[in-house]
Backbone as numpy.savetxt, mean C-alpha at the origin, in Angstrom:
# Nx Ny Nz CAx CAy CAz Cx Cy Cz
-15.24 -10.08 -0.22 -14.48 -9.25 0.68 -13.66 -7.98 0.37
-13.22 -7.84 -0.82 -12.54 -6.75 -1.05 -13.33 -5.55 -1.89
-14.79 -5.72 -1.89 -15.45 -5.13 -2.11 -16.01 -4.29 -1.12
-16.02 -4.25 0.05 -16.49 -3.73 1.14 -16.00 -2.37 1.20
-16.41 -1.19 1.61 -15.58 -0.17 1.65 -14.91 -0.10 2.91
-15.44 -0.42 3.86 -14.56 -0.74 5.29 -13.24 -1.63 5.09
-13.48 -2.26 4.27 -12.22 -3.50 4.18 -11.19 -2.38 3.35
-11.64 -2.02 2.22 -10.72 -1.12 1.41 -10.16 0.31 2.41
-10.66 0.42 3.15 -10.57 1.51 3.74 -9.30 1.43 4.79
-9.55 0.09 5.34 -8.26 -0.21 6.17 -7.19 -0.98 5.59
-7.39 -1.19 4.36 -6.30 -1.46 3.33 -5.46 -0.29 3.20
-6.33 0.54 2.64 -5.43 1.93 1.83 -5.12 2.65 2.73
-5.49 3.25 3.86 -5.37 4.46 4.84 -4.44 3.71 5.96
-4.20 2.42 6.14 -3.32 1.74 7.19 -2.45 0.71 6.96
-2.90 -0.31 6.58 -2.14 -1.74 6.21 -1.22 -1.39 5.24
-1.58 -1.06 4.04 -0.43 -1.23 2.61 0.42 0.14 3.06
0.08 1.44 3.43 0.98 2.31 3.70 2.02 1.86 4.73
1.48 1.52 6.12 2.39 0.82 7.33 3.35 -0.26 6.63
3.09 -0.94 5.89 3.77 -1.99 5.34 4.69 -1.14 4.34
4.22 -0.24 3.37 5.34 0.45 2.53 6.50 1.16 3.33
6.24 1.67 4.40 6.81 2.35 5.71 7.91 1.21 5.80
7.45 0.23 6.43 8.35 -0.62 6.70 9.34 -1.38 6.07
8.50 -1.50 4.79 9.73 -2.07 3.76 10.61 -1.22 3.31
10.55 0.20 3.41 11.61 1.21 3.05 12.48 1.30 4.25
12.11 0.88 5.14 13.19 1.06 6.32 13.94 -0.02 6.35
13.35 -1.17 5.89 14.14 -2.37 5.77 15.05 -2.22 4.56
14.94 -1.61 3.35 15.49 -1.36 2.39 16.73 -0.61 2.51
16.46 0.44 3.46 17.34 1.14 3.70 18.46 0.94 4.63
17.72 -0.15 5.57 18.75 -0.69 6.50 19.51 -1.90 5.74
19.01 -2.26 4.93 19.80 -3.48 4.06 21.24 -2.79 3.09
20.72 -1.58 2.73 21.60 -0.86 2.11 22.81 -0.19 3.05
22.58 0.41 4.16 23.25 0.73 5.13 24.13 -0.55 5.42
23.52 -1.56 5.68 24.25 -2.89 6.54 25.10 -3.48 5.40
25.17 -3.49 4.01 26.16 -3.85 2.89 25.61 -4.45 2.26
24.52 -4.93 1.69 23.57 -5.79 0.78 22.91 -4.71 -0.02
23.76 -4.02 -0.91 23.15 -2.85 -1.55 22.15 -3.44 -2.70
22.50 -4.65 -3.38 21.45 -4.62 -4.56 20.16 -5.42 -3.95
20.24 -6.32 -3.19 19.09 -6.61 -2.56 18.18 -5.57 -1.54
18.94 -4.77 -0.88 18.01 -3.84 -0.58 17.65 -2.65 -1.36
18.54 -2.40 -2.53 17.58 -1.38 -3.44 16.61 -2.24 -4.05
16.54 -3.30 -4.29 15.17 -4.35 -4.60 14.08 -4.29 -3.67
14.61 -4.37 -2.75 13.52 -3.92 -1.50 12.94 -2.83 -1.71
13.64 -1.84 -2.02 13.47 -0.46 -1.53 12.55 -0.22 -2.59
12.93 -0.44 -4.10 12.29 0.17 -5.19 11.20 -0.79 -5.36
11.31 -2.39 -5.56 10.37 -2.91 -6.04 8.81 -3.20 -4.53
9.68 -3.57 -3.77 8.25 -4.17 -2.49 7.81 -2.95 -2.02
8.37 -1.73 -1.75 7.91 -0.39 -1.14 7.25 0.10 -2.31
7.27 0.07 -3.82 6.14 0.74 -4.54 4.81 -0.35 -4.71
5.50 -1.75 -4.52 4.30 -2.43 -4.96 3.38 -2.22 -3.70
3.55 -2.08 -2.36 2.68 -1.57 -1.36 1.94 -0.25 -1.34
2.80 0.86 -1.86 2.29 2.21 -2.13 1.27 2.10 -3.16
1.55 1.72 -4.33 0.51 1.25 -5.41 -0.63 0.70 -5.08
-0.65 -0.38 -4.41 -1.37 -1.15 -3.77 -2.51 -0.23 -2.69
-2.06 0.70 -1.94 -2.73 1.52 -1.16 -3.95 2.40 -2.03
-2.81 3.01 -3.03 -3.60 3.86 -4.10 -4.82 3.39 -5.03
-4.55 1.98 -5.25 -5.39 1.20 -5.70 -6.44 0.73 -5.07
-6.48 0.19 -3.59 -7.44 0.30 -2.67 -8.31 1.42 -2.37
-7.87 2.81 -2.34 -8.45 3.97 -2.00 -9.61 4.01 -3.76
-8.62 3.91 -4.58 -9.75 4.43 -5.93 -10.52 3.50 -6.10
-10.44 1.99 -5.64 -11.71 0.94 -5.48 -12.68 1.07 -4.58
-12.03 1.78 -3.26 -13.37 2.53 -2.31 -13.98 3.47 -2.54
-13.30 4.22 -3.54 -14.42 5.44 -3.81 -15.27 4.73 -4.92
-15.00 3.88 -5.58 -15.87 3.86 -6.94 -16.94 2.56 -5.95
-16.66 2.32 -4.80 -17.57 1.10 -4.24 -18.65 2.33 -3.60
-18.15 3.81 -2.95 -18.94 4.45 -2.42 -20.10 5.09 -3.46
-19.51 5.36 -4.64 -20.40 6.02 -5.53 -21.99 5.57 -5.60
-22.12 4.35 -5.65 -23.25 4.04 -6.03 -24.30 4.22 -4.87
-23.48 4.23 -3.80 -24.32 4.32 -2.42 -24.87 5.56 -2.45
-24.24 6.66 -2.63 -24.47 8.06 -2.65 -25.40 8.23 -3.18
-25.50 7.90 -4.73 -26.76 7.96 -5.72 -28.09 7.52 -5.25
-27.74 6.48 -4.22 -29.11 5.85 -4.02 -30.08 6.73 -2.81
-29.26 7.29 -1.97 -29.90 7.77 -0.97 -30.48 9.55 -1.72
């Protein structure tokens, strides 16, 4: 399932960046609300996890598309 370029497109360009944005909003809200340590952890760890996951999915999609281009 994670080898299809269509699935990796949805993950890399839509789902994971959206989750990174939402987790950044949650982390900032927690920091402003008084939970500074937990908010910083969410902001740094969880947001970066989703952001690097998106980059990983896009790189994997690029490598999945390369053999198709060489076959044509």
